[in-house]
C-alpha positions in Angstrom: 0.3 -0.1 0.0 1.2 3.4 -1.0 1.9 5.6 2.3 0.4 8.7 1.0 -3.2 9.5 1.6 -5.7 11.7 -0.3 -8.1 13.8 1.2 -11.0 14.8 -1.0 -12.0 18.3 -0.6 -15.4 19.5 -0.2 -16.3 20.6 -3.6 -14.3 18.9 -6.5 -13.1 21.6 -8.9 -10.9 20.8 -12.1 -7.6 22.8 -11.5 -5.1 20.8 -13.5 -4.9 17.8 -16.1 -5.4 14.2 -14.7 -2.3 13.2 -15.6 -1.0 10.0 -17.4 -1.3 9.3 -21.1 -4.3 10.3 -21.9 -4.3 14.3 -19.8 -4.9 16.2 -22.0 -8.5 14.7 -23.8 -10.1 14.5 -20.0 -11.8 17.5 -19.2 -15.5 17.3 -17.1 -16.8 19.5 -19.3 -18.7 18.5 -22.8 -19.0 20.3 -25.5 -17.4 21.6 -28.9 -14.2 23.5 -28.2 -13.8 24.3 -31.9 -15.8 24.8 -35.3 -14.8 21.6 -37.8 -17.0 20.2 -40.2 -17.1 16.5 -40.5 -16.1 15.3 -44.5 -18.6 13.0 -45.7 -17.8 10.2 -48.7 -19.9 8.7 -51.5 -20.7 5.5 -49.7 -24.3 5.3 -47.1 -22.1 5.2 -43.9 -20.0 7.1 -42.9 -17.6 6.1 -39.9 -15.5 8.8 -37.8 -13.2 6.8 -35.7 -10.1 5.6 -34.4 -8.8 1.7 -34.1 -8.9 1.6 -30.4 -10.6 -1.6 -29.1 -14.1 0.5 -29.2 -13.5 1.6 -32.9 -12.2 -1.7 -33.7 -15.7 -3.7 -33.0 -17.2 -1.3 -35.9 -14.6 -1.7 -38.3 -14.4 -5.3 -38.0 -18.6 -5.4 -38.3 -18.2 -3.5 -41.5 -15.9 -5.7 -43.0 -18.0 -8.7 -42.3 -20.7 -7.6 -43.7 -18.9 -6.9 -47.0 -17.4 -10.3 -46.7 -20.6 -11.9 -46.2 -21.7 -10.3 -49.4 -23.8 -7.3 -47.9 -22.5 -4.5 -51.0 -24.7 -2.1 -49.0 -22.7 -1.8 -46.5 -20.0 -0.2 -48.1 -18.2 2.7 -46.1 -16.2 5.4 -45.6 -14.2 5.5 -42.7 -12.4 8.6 -41.6 -9.6 9.4 -38.7 -10.3 10.9 -35.9 -7.5 11.4 -33.8 -8.5 11.8 -30.2 -5.1 12.7 -29.3 -5.1 15.9 -30.7 -8.9 17.0 -30.3 -10.7 16.1 -33.2 -13.3 14.2 -31.3 -14.0 17.9 -29.8 -14.8 19.4 -33.2 -18.0 21.1 -33.9 -18.7 18.0 -36.5 -18.0 15.4 -34.5 -19.9 16.4 -31.5 -23.4 17.1 -33.5 -22.8 13.7 -34.3 -21.9 12.2 -30.8 -22.6 14.7 -27.8 -20.4 12.7 -25.9 -17.6 13.4 -27.7 -16.2 9.6 -28.1 -15.2 7.0 -30.9 -16.6 5.7 -32.9 -19.7 7.7 -34.6 -21.7 6.6 -37.2 -23.8 8.2 -39.9 -26.1 6.1 -41.6 -26.9 7.8 -45.2 -28.5 4.9 -46.7 -32.5 6.5 -46.2 -34.1 9.3 -46.9 -32.9 11.3 -43.9 -29.2 11.0 -42.3 -29.4 9.0 -39.2 -26.6 9.1 -36.7 -25.5 6.0 -34.5 -23.1 6.9 -31.6 -21.6 3.9 -28.6 -20.1 1.0 -30.6 -22.7 -1.1 -29.0 -25.6 0.6 -30.4 -23.7 1.1 -33.6 -23.4 -3.0 -33.5 -26.8 -3.5 -33.2 -28.2 -1.0 -35.8 -25.8 -2.6 -38.5 -27.2 -6.4 -37.0 -30.6 -5.0 -37.8 -30.1 -3.2 -41.2 -28.6 -6.4 -42.6 -30.3 -9.1 -40.5 -26.6 -10.8 -40.1 -24.8 -11.8 -36.8 -27.6 -10.8 -34.6 -30.7 -13.9 -34.3 -34.0 -12.5 -34.7 -35.8 -13.9 -32.1 -35.5 -16.2 -28.8 -33.4 -17.4 -26.6 -30.1 -17.0 -29.1 -31.1 -13.5 -29.7 -31.3 -12.5 -26.0 -27.9 -14.9 -25.3 -26.3 -12.5 -27.9 -27.9 -9.6 -26.3 -26.9 -11.0 -23.2 -23.3 -10.7 -23.8 -23.0 -7.7 -25.6 -24.1 -5.9 -22.6 -21.9 -7.9 -20.4 -19.0 -6.1 -22.6 -20.4 -2.4 -22.9 -20.6 -3.0 -18.7 -17.5 -4.8 -18.1 -14.6 -2.7 -20.7 -14.6 0.4 -18.7 -13.3 -1.8 -15.7 -10.7 -3.3 -18.2 -9.8 -0.2 -20.1 -10.7 2.9 -18.1 -9.5 0.8 -14.6 -6.8 -1.6 -15.0 -5.4 -0.5 -18.1 -5.2 3.1 -16.9 -3.8 2.2 -13.6 -1.1 -0.6 -14.9 0.0 1.1 -18.1 -0.8 4.9 -18.3 -1.3 7.0 -15.2 1.8 9.1 -14.4 2.6 7.0 -11.3 1.8 3.2 -9.9 0.3 2.4 -7.3 -0.3 -1.1 -5.4 -4.0 -0.7 -4.6 -5.5 0.7 -7.8 -3.5 -1.9 -10.0 -4.5 -4.6 -7.6 -8.2 -3.5 -7.5 -8.4 -3.7 -11.4 -6.6 -6.4 -12.2 -8.7 -8.8 -9.3 -11.6 -7.5 -11.6 -10.0 -8.0 -15.6 -8.9 -11.8 -14.3 -12.5 -12.3 -13.3 -13.7 -11.4 -16.6 -11.1 -13.2 -18.3 -12.3 -16.0 -15.6 -16.1 -15.8 -16.9 -15.1 -15.5 -20.5 -13.0 -18.5 -20.1 -15.6 -20.8 -18.5 -18.0 -19.4 -21.1 -15.8 -20.5 -23.8 -15.3 -23.8 -22.3 -18.7 -25.3 -23.8 -19.4 -22.9 -26.3 -17.0 -22.5 -29.8 -18.6 -18.5 -29.9 -19.4 -16.3 -27.1 -23.2 -16.8 -27.3 -23.5 -20.2 -28.7 -22.4 -22.0 -31.7 -22.8 -18.9 -34.6 -20.1 -15.9 -34.5 -22.3 -12.7 -33.7 -21.7 -9.1 -32.8 -21.1 -10.3 -29.3 -17.7 -11.8 -30.7 -17.0 -8.4 -32.6 -17.2 -6.1 -29.2 -16.1 -9.1 -26.9 -12.6 -10.1 -29.0 -12.1 -6.3 -29.7 -10.6 -6.0 -25.8 -10.3 -9.3 -24.3 -9.2 -11.4 -27.1 -6.9 -8.4 -28.2 -6.1 -8.4 -24.5 -5.1 -12.2 -24.5 -3.0 -11.9 -27.6 -0.7 -9.5 -26.0 -2.3 -6.4 -28.2 -2.9 -4.0 -25.0 -1.4 -2.7 -22.2 1.4 -4.8 -22.1 -0.2 -7.2 -20.1 -0.3 -10.7 -21.3 2.4 -11.7 -18.9 1.1 -9.3 -15.8 -2.3 -11.2 -16.3 -1.2 -14.8 -17.3 -3.4 -14.9 -19.6 -1.9 -18.0 -21.0 -4.4 -19.8 -18.3 -7.0 -19.0 -20.2 -7.0 -21.7 -22.8 -10.5 -21.4 -23.7 -10.4 -17.7 -24.2 -6.9 -18.0 -26.1 -8.5 -20.6 -28.6 -11.9 -18.2 -29.1 -9.2 -15.4 -29.9 -7.0 -16.8 -32.3 -10.0 -18.6 -34.4 -11.3 -14.7 -34.1 -8.0 -12.8 -35.1 -7.5 -15.5 -38.0 -10.5 -14.2 -39.7 -9.8 -12.2 -42.7 -12.4 -9.2 -42.1 -11.0 -9.3 -38.9 -7.6 -8.8 -39.8 -9.1 -6.2 -42.3 -10.9 -4.3 -39.7 -8.0 -4.0 -36.9 -5.9 -1.8 -39.7 -9.0 0.9 -40.5 -8.6 4.2 -39.0 -5.2 2.8 -37.6 -2.5 5.6 -36.6 0.1 3.7 -34.9 1.9 0.6 -34.6 3.7 -0.5 -38.2 3.0 1.1 -41.4 2.0 -1.4 -42.8 -0.6 -2.1 -40.8 -2.3 1.5 -40.7 -4.9 2.1 -43.2 -5.9 5.4 -41.7 -8.6 6.3 -44.0 -10.8 3.5 -45.5 -13.1 4.5 -48.9 -12.4 1.7 -50.6 -11.7 -2.2 -50.7 -8.5 -1.6 -52.4 -6.9 0.7 -50.0 -5.8 -2.2 -48.1 -3.3 -2.8 -50.9 -2.8 0.7 -52.1 -3.1 2.9 -49.0 -1.5 1.7 -46.0 0.7 3.8 -44.1 4.3 2.0 -45.3 3.2 2.8 -48.9 2.3 6.4 -48.7 5.3 7.4 -46.3 7.6 7.1 -48.8 5.4 8.7 -51.6 5.1 11.9 -49.1 8.8 12.2 -48.8 9.6 11.9 -52.2 7.1 14.5 -53.0 
């Protein structure tokens, strides 16, 4: 335990940045900080995002829909760099007043429809295309159970464990222990479920898998927080089996690349406007051209 004790004031006030890797984007008020319109492409769906786990959920879904033959799911993906405050531009705030990625504009109908929150976007697309979500009954309920489990659980993994273990300016035993315990409990929940099921909700791949894999699958594959060894992810054998199977899906590989602005250059497709972009517009192909110009 730390020997530093904090006594909260009677009324909290925002006097300084909260510290850590993402301190500059955290503030206790909502709304836009600057005027900036969002670009609009030619496809029915306009996605404004970044390849964080929440962003990856949606790009995987869109790529899976296209792979399944749903040509109406064509989309333009525009990069929202949260480190530079793009999410506080007036255009983005109009789409998502909560200033969080991902945000989607559905322009497939007579009037544009805004859809924000990753779980809401997954449901919207699943219902629109009648894909990756059972229509009714116990099977639908089970997918919804696990989708909402992820939406409620991931803040403990990301904002809790991830923040205090990887991003906080100083490491303290109590919060790391608290959220490590919860992260491992959640992995155990998944491991028990996947011991008897190929996918999260049963025999069929669904939006629940997409949502959970983006967080917990990538965690056990060593892609989040550099914490795989610390959390002993190898002990969750059923989660690892499931994570590797989904990781091998071509649409998942493509989805991980979209709106990615970090990592190896060949994995970064910062904007996506056509399927051919995966072959011609990854950052390893663009940066040499930019250097020569």
